[in-house]
N, C-alpha and C positions, 0 to 999 in steps of 0.2 A: 530253802528247799534244795535238795540235791537230786538231780535226775538219776545219778548213779545209784541212789538208794532205792529207787522204785523199780529197778530192773534186776532180774527178770520179773515179768508179771507174776503176781503172787499165786494165781491159780494154776500156772504151768506145772509146777512141781506136783501139785495135788493130782492133776489129771494123769500125768505120767506115772506117778506112783500107783494110782488105782489100776491103770491098765497093766502095769507090770505085775502087780500082785494077784490079778485075776487068774484063775486056772485057765489053761489054754482052751479046754473044752467049753468053758463058759463064755468065750468070746464069740458072739454072733454078730456078723457085720451088718451094718445098715446098707452099705453099698460095696460091691466088688467090681473092680475094673480088671478085666482079664483079656487074654489073647492080644497083648499089646507088646510093643517094643519101647520099654520105659527107660529113658536115660535119667538116672536119679540125681546126678551131680554129687554123689557120695563116693569117695575114693575106695572105701571098703567093699562097696557093692554098686558099681556104676550102672549095671543093667539089670532089669527084672522083666518078668512076663505079666505080673499081676500085682495088685495091691488091694487091701481091705481097709474100709473106712468105718469108724464108729464116732458118732457125735462130732462130725466135722474134722476128725483127725485120722491120719494114717495109723493103723495099728499093726499091720504086717505088710512087708514088701518081699516078694520072692517069686518062685515058680508057680505056675497056674494050679498045679495039684495041691500044693501046700495052702494056697489062699482059698481054694475051694472048700477046704475043711471048715472054714468060718461061715459058710453059707447056712442060713436058716430059712424057715418058710416065708419070712417076710423080707428077706434080703433082695435088694435090687441088684441084678447082675447086668453089667454093661460090657458087651463083647466088642472090642475095638477093631476086630478083623485084621489084626496085624499092624495097625497104624502106630505111628510114632507119638510118644507122649513124653513130657518133660515138666519140670517145675515152671510155674508162671514166671514171666519176666518181671524184674523189679527195676524201675526207672529211678535212679538215685538223685536226679535233679530235673525237675519239670515244673511248668507253670500252667497246669491244665485249667484251673478256675479262671485265671486271667485270660487265657486263650478263649475260653467260652464267653467270658464277659465281653471281650472285644466283638465276638460274633453276636451276642444277645443284645448288648447295650450300645456299643460303639460302632465306628466305621471299621470294617474288616475287609482286608484283601491279602492274598498270599503272595509274599515276595518270591516264593519258589516258582510261581507261574509268570513267565516273562510277559510284560505288557509294554506298550509304547507310552510316552508321556501323554499323548492324546487320550489313550484308553484310561490311564490313571486319572486324568482330569475328569473324564466322563463318569468314572466310578464315584469320585468325591461329589461331583455335582448332583448325581442321582440320589446319593445318600442324603445330602444336605436338604434336597427338596422333599425327601420322605419324612424328615423330622424337623418341620419348620419351627416348632416351639422349643427345640433342644438348645439350651443356652451356650453350650460348648460342643464342638465337634472334635472328638478325640479318637484316635485309631492307630492301626498298624496293618501291614508293614510295607513300606516302600523298599524297593531294591535299588542299590546303586547302579546296577546294570541298566536300569531304565533311564538313568540320567547321565549317560556318557556324553551326549551331545547337547541336550537341553539343560540349561542351568536350573538348579533347584534352589530356590530362595523364596523369601516372603512374597515377592512380586508374583511368582508362579501361583501361589495359593490365593493371593489377593484377587487375581483375575477369576478365580473359581468361586470363592466365598469371601466377599469383602466386609460383610456386616456382622459376622460372628467370629469369635475366636476359634482358630483351628490349630491343632497340634497333632502331627502324625509321626510315629516312630519309624526308624529304619529297621532292617532285618536283624540287626544285632541287639536292638533294644537299648543301645547306649548312645544313640544320636537321634535327634528329632528335628523336624522342620516346623516352624510356627509362622502363621501369617501376621500381618501388621496389627490386626485387632488383638490377637493374643499377646503380642509384645506390649501393646498399649495397656491392656488389662493388668499385666504384670508389672507395669511401671519401668519397663526396660527401654533405655534410650542409648544413643551412641556413646554417652558418657558413662554408662554402667560398667563397673569393673567386673572382671572375670571372677567367678566364685572359686573357692578352694576345691581342687579336685576336678575342675572342668573349665570350659571356656565357651565364649560366644563366637560363632563364625562371623567374620568381617570381610568387607571388601578391601581392596588395596588401599583405599583412602581412610580405612578405619571405621566405616559405617557398619552397623549391625545388619547381617544379611538374612537372619532368621534361622540359621542352623544352630542347634544347641547340642553341645558335646558334654556327656556325662552329667555332672552336677548342675550344669547350666540348664538342663531340662527341668530340674526341680524348681527353678526360679519362675517357670511358667506353670508347670503342672500343679504346684501348690495352691494356685488360685482357682483350680477347677473342682467341681463337686466330686465327692467320694461315692463309692457304691454302697447301697443299703444291704442289710442282711438278707432280705428277700431276693435281691439280685444274686447274692452268693449261693443261696440255697438252690435257686433255679439253675444256676450255672453248674453246680455240682451234680444235680440230678440229670442234667443234659449230658455232661461230659464223661462221667464215669463209665456208662455203658459203652461209649465209643472206645475208651481205652481197653475195656474188657474184650472188645471184638478184635483187638490186635494181640491179645494174649498177655496183657499186663495185669498183674494181680496185686502189685505193691508199688507205691510211689512215695518219693520224698519231695514234698512241695517246698520250693525254695523262696517262699515269701508268705505273707498273710497278716491278718490282724484279728481283732475280736469278732468282727462280722464274718470273716472267712471261717474261723474255727467254729463259731456258733452255727453257721449254715451247715457245715459238715456234721456237727454233733446232732443237730436236729434231724438230718437225713439218716444218721445211724440209729438214733432212738426210734425212728419210724420203720426200721428194718430195711431201708432202701440202699444202704451203703455196702456194696459188695467189693470192697477194695480196702487193703491195708494202707493207711495214710499216716505218714509222719510229716510234721510241719516244722520248718525252720524260719520263723517270721523275721523280717527285717527288724533290727534294733530301732531304726527310724525309717519309716516308709521311704522307699527309694524314689517315689514319684512325688508324693504330697507332703513329705517331711513331718508327719505326725508320729508321736512316740508310741511304741508298743509295750511300754513298761508294764502295763496292767497284765499282759499275758505272762510276763516273767515273774510277777509277784506271786501268783498262785496258779500255775498251769493245770493242776489237777482238776480244778473246777470246770475246765473246758474239755477234758479228755474223756474218751470212751474206749471200749475195747479195740475199736478200729481207728481211732483218731488220737494221735499222740503229738506232743510238742517236744522235739528232740534237741533244740538248741536255738541259737540266734544267728542271723545272717548279717555278715559284715562285708566290706569291700576293701580290697587292696589296690586295685587298678581298674583299667577300662578294657578296651578291646584293640585288636591290631588295626582296625580301620579308623583312620584319624590319628593313629599312633598314640593312643592313650594307654596301650598295654605297657607295663613297666618291665623292662628287660635289662639284663646285666651288660650285654653288648649295646653298642649304639645302632640305631637304624641305618641302613645302607646310605652312604653319602652324606651323613649328618653327624653331629656330635650330641645327638638327642637320645635319651634312654626311655622316654615315655613319661607318664603322669601318674603319681600316686593319688588315688581317689581319697584315701584317708592318709594323713601324714604318718610316716612310719612309726614314730614314737607313740603317737596316739593309738595306732592300731595295735601295737605290742601291748600297751597298757589295757586296752579293751579286752584282749585275749586273756590276760592275767586276771582281770576283774570278773569276767563272766565265768571263767573256770573256777574262781574262788567261790562263786555262788552255786556251782554245781552244773553249769551249762557248758556243753561243748559249743564250738563255733563252726559255722560253715562260712568260709571266706572266698568270695569271688576273686580269683587270681588267674589271669590269662598268661602273665609273663613270669619268667624265672626269678626276677628280682622281687616281684610281688610274693611269690611262694617263699622265697628266702626270708622275707619279713615275717610271714606267718610262722615259719619254723623258728625264727628268733623269738617271736612272742610265745610259742609253745615251750621253748627251752627256758625262757624267763619264768613262765608260769610253773614249770616243773621245779625250778629253784625255790619259788615262793609258796607254791601250793602243795608240793609233794609230787614225786615222779609218778607213783602208781595212781594217784587220784587223777592226774592229768591224762595219763595214758588211757585210763578207763573212760574218759569223756570223748575220746575219738575225734579230736579236732579234724576238720574236713576242709580240704582245699578243692575248690570247684574250677573245672575247665582245663587248666594246665596246657594251654596251647603251646607255649615254649617252656621247656623244662631243662634243668641242669642236672645231669646224672651224678655230678659230684655231690649233690645234696641227698642222695639215696640213704646213706647211713643215718642222717638226721631225721628223715621221714620215718624210718624203721624205729629209731630210738623213741620218738615221740608218739608212736602208734597212730600216725596221722593217716586218714583216708584220702587217697589221691583219686579224684574223680575226673573222668575224661568224657568229652562230648563229641563223638565221631560224626554225628549228623550235621554238625556245623561246617564240616569240610566236604562232605560228599552227599549228593551228587550235584551240588549247586554252583552256579556261576560266581558265587561269592569268592571262590578261590582266586579268580582272576583279579578281583579287587584287592585281595590280601597280598598277592604278588606285587602289586603296585606299591604297597607300603613296606613289605618285608624283603622284596627282592627274591630271585629264584633260589639262591643258596640258603637263606634263612627259611624259606618256605618248606624246604625239604626236611627241616628239623621239627616241624609241628607235630603235635599229638604223639609223643614218643612213649607210647604205652608199653611197648615191648620190653625195653630194658628195665622199666619200673616194675612191671608185673613179675618178670623173671627173677628179680632180686628178692622177692618176698614181701614187698610193700603191699599194704591193703589197697586194692584197686576196685572202684565201682564205676558204673557207666550211667551217665545221665544224658538225656536227649536235649535238654534245655528248651523243649517245646513250650511256647510258640515261637521262640527265636529260631528254631530249626525244627526239622520234622521229627515226629514222635515214633514213627514206624520202627520197631525194634529189629525187624528182619533185615531191612536195609542197613541199619547201623551195625548189626552183627556181621553181615557180610564184609562191610568195608573195614571193620576192625581186623579181619583176617587177611583180606586180599590187598588192602591199602590202595584200592582202585575204585573208580566209579562203579556203581552196581551194574552187573552184567558184563563188565569189561573182561576181556581175555588177557592172556599174557603180554599182549602188545599194547595194552592200555597204559595210560600215564600212571606211574607209580609214585606215591607220596611217602617218602621216608623208607630207605632201603633196610634199615635195621629195626624198624618199629612194628613189624607184623607180630601177631600172636597166633597160637593154634586155635582151632574151633573149640576144643575143650576149655582152653583158658578163657576165651571170649564168653562162652556160655556161663562159666563159673563167675566171671566178673559181673555178668548181667543178671545173675540170680543170687548166689551167696554173697557176692561183693556188695550188692545193694542191701541185702538183709543185714550184713554187718554194719553198714553205714546207718541203718535204721535201728540198731541195737536189738535186732530180732533174729539173729542167726540160729537160735535154738527153737524158733517158731516157724520160720518160713525160709524159702530159698533152695530147698532140696526136698527129695522124696525119701522120708525116713520115718520109722515108727515114732509116734509122739508129736510130730509136727502137724501143723494145720494142713488140711488136704487141699492145697492150692496147686492146680496143675492145668496143663493145656494139651490138646491133641492137634497135631498138624497134618496137612495133606501129604507131607513128604518126610522121609527120614533124613535129617540134616547131614548125617554121616555117610549117606549112600549117594549123594548127588554132588556134581561139581560145585565148588565153592561159590562160583559166580551165579549160581541159581538160588542161593539162600534168600535173596531179597524178594523172590516171588512166593515165599511160603505163605500158605493160607491157613489161618486158624479155624479149625473145624469146631472145636469145643473149648470153652474156658470154664474151669471149675473153681469155685471159691468155698473153702471150708466144707467140702463134700457135696456142694450143690452146683449143678450145671447152670451157669448164669448166661451163657452165650452159646449158640450153635449156628453155624453157617458154612457156606462153601464158596464164598466170594472174597477175593482179596480186598482187605480194608487197609488203607494207607493214608496218612496225613501228617 
């Protein structure tokens, strides 16, 4: 099966041809949006006053008088009173179902809200008491800023819950802390060797201390129970409206399995899914190590109009914290370059093999050496599978914390999507933890989206929620200002050459995500023939100071011509 063979969706051409062939006078709009300041993200027509919608698609975009000609006796006319409208935001790397599962099923706390060790202790204790029959206590997320003075180790958790296994992730999702019972259930002792692509935290005398880095987490998580399909269905029905309230109309989910896809499929078949969802499941589940091969054998059986499987998720390296990010330079004061989560030759071969089967890959890579390995794998794949076939699969590099601009031509040649996660850096205290590992000079080179985007490389934006916040307006502002939300010109600047314009940031957050989802002809801008996914804000982003973008309130969210959210309160998480 080749994903390239099933795109574009077969009905798209039919609908577009029908609309084009209809005489202009015969077009009677279902809905007209008028008296608006519409930013279309279309270079040929960036602004419009009104748009007409038929069967969930834009059919005409232009001035109010022209659009009014499509009004019929049953046309719904929505006068926006001069408010600002634009395409719905598209998050190209997000974990919303997992985020909701942690809230619905597991222990949940936000690392973005500072707490003391005592407060964190109390949260775990309260949760454990509320689920006395739960065999495992699993959750997220602790912040390293909580444990600057108090040691975080198994003994800390043992004092809270000694009789049941406990595993809690950190704010990056790549490090966890386990209590002694969890280590015992997993058969981990002081003599256990470190796994490939990760390691166990140890005391100075070599004893296991309960910290689990990268693949070491899997040695514990694989013994814990997985989620059921009903859990996923409930999580999806709970979380999608929350995303809609922030103006998000399309997402690329960077994990999943059969239960995940079936839960979403069931929701869509019931008419409840008001979100365009692409999924890139792990080849092997990152936490519990089960294979997802069944999904890749016949993905069409799981797909619907709003749920698609776009590729496979792989890993090149880890994260800056704990120095598992794989970089070309050495970490300050060391001769260490980081840790490949997948051995480089094995990763290159996986890219070749999945591309041969017609699947693009999304590869987690925070460091420039990790990205270089992905580019090497893409080039090897082009040699063996054909240049145009591989370019059409749009291999995707996720995160790109440290990037080497010398690789730009290779990114362009391979038609690789470079995705950035601004919410990981602002406005959170995690930056201080990063500086401890990277040093102040290397810290100034993070998230170099500017040179990459300006060179013509395909760029998309992913929040990586729940590892970081999902709010697209905070993320959008920091992409442009490179400062914490609300900061003025005297605020701390992160990366002097890495800013981008507001127009560039919006395009990356809309059309960039659409391209990463293979849906640039369907979503991502306001143009005749595309699905009528758009949002209305309480402010015109182009008429306000850039440091006020983070406060944007979504007044309306429309999905395929239907208003699915209306409000006047700022939603952010």
